[in-house]
Structure formats: structure tokens, C-alpha cells
C-alpha positions in Angstrom: -0.1 0.1 -0.1 1.5 3.4 -1.0 1.4 6.0 1.8 -0.2 9.3 1.1 1.6 12.6 1.2 -0.1 15.2 3.0 1.4 18.7 3.3 0.0 20.0 6.7 1.5 23.3 6.5 0.0 24.2 3.1 -3.4 22.8 4.6 -3.1 24.9 7.4 -2.2 28.3 5.2 -5.2 27.5 3.2 -7.5 27.2 6.3 -5.9 30.6 7.4 -6.8 32.3 4.2 -10.1 31.3 4.3 -10.6 32.8 7.9 -9.9 30.2 10.0 -8.1 31.0 13.1 -4.4 29.5 13.7 -5.8 27.3 16.6 -8.9 26.0 15.0 -6.6 25.5 11.8 -4.2 23.3 13.5 -6.9 21.4 15.4 -8.6 20.6 12.2 -5.2 19.4 10.5 -4.7 17.2 13.7 -8.2 15.6 13.7 -7.7 14.9 9.6 -4.1 13.4 10.6 -5.8 11.1 13.2 -8.6 10.0 11.1 -6.1 9.2 7.9 -4.0 7.1 10.4 -7.1 5.1 11.8 -8.3 4.4 8.1 -4.9 3.4 6.8 -4.7 1.0 10.2 -8.4 -0.4 9.0 -7.4 -1.1 5.6 -4.4 -2.9 6.6 -6.6 -5.0 9.1 -9.2 -5.7 6.3 -6.4 -6.8 4.0 -4.9 -9.2 6.7 -8.5 -10.7 7.0 -9.0 -11.1 3.3 -5.7 -13.1 3.1 -6.7 -15.2 5.9 -10.0 -15.9 4.1 -8.3 -16.6 0.9 -6.0 -19.2 2.5 -8.8 -21.0 3.9 -10.7 -21.1 0.8 -7.7 -22.0 -1.1 -7.1 -24.9 1.5 -10.5 -26.2 1.1 -10.5 -26.5 -2.3 -7.3 -28.1 -2.3 -8.7 -30.5 -0.1 -11.9 -31.1 -1.9 -10.0 -31.6 -5.1 -7.8 -34.3 -3.6 -10.9 -36.1 -2.2 -12.5 -36.1 -5.5 -9.4 -37.3 -7.3 -9.2 -40.3 -4.7 -12.6 -41.2 -5.2 -12.2 -41.3 -9.1 -9.2 -43.3 -8.8 -11.0 -45.7 -6.4 -13.9 -46.0 -8.8 -11.8 -46.5 -11.9 
């Protein structure tokens, strides 16, 4: 996963030019950074869960295939 670059100084300058106070702009940027970090963590967690499910399904299909082949060999 690629990290997203975010220029906090530029964002604060933009908020300040739009009329935000310095403290408000910094608080908003801080909240944005925390939310973004939480989102990236959730994405990593989801990827790990997906990988685990794919491994389970692949193993199950492999096992099923082995059973079917064994049954075909037995009956032929």
C-alpha cells in the first residue's frame, strides 16, 4: 500500500486564508491526520482478514479436489 503524502503546512495556510484561526486550523489538521491514520490501519486489518479467508478457501478447495481425485481413482 502506498502512503499518502499530505502537506499539513499548506493545508493550515489554506484554512488560515479562508478565515480560520490558527488554533482552529491546527486542530482540524490534527483531526484529519488522526482519521487518516485510523483509516490506513483499518485497511491493513481488512487486508489481513481477506488474506486469511483466501488461504482458508484455497486450502478447502485443494482438499476437496484431493478427495474427488481419490474417489475417481477408487472407482476407476
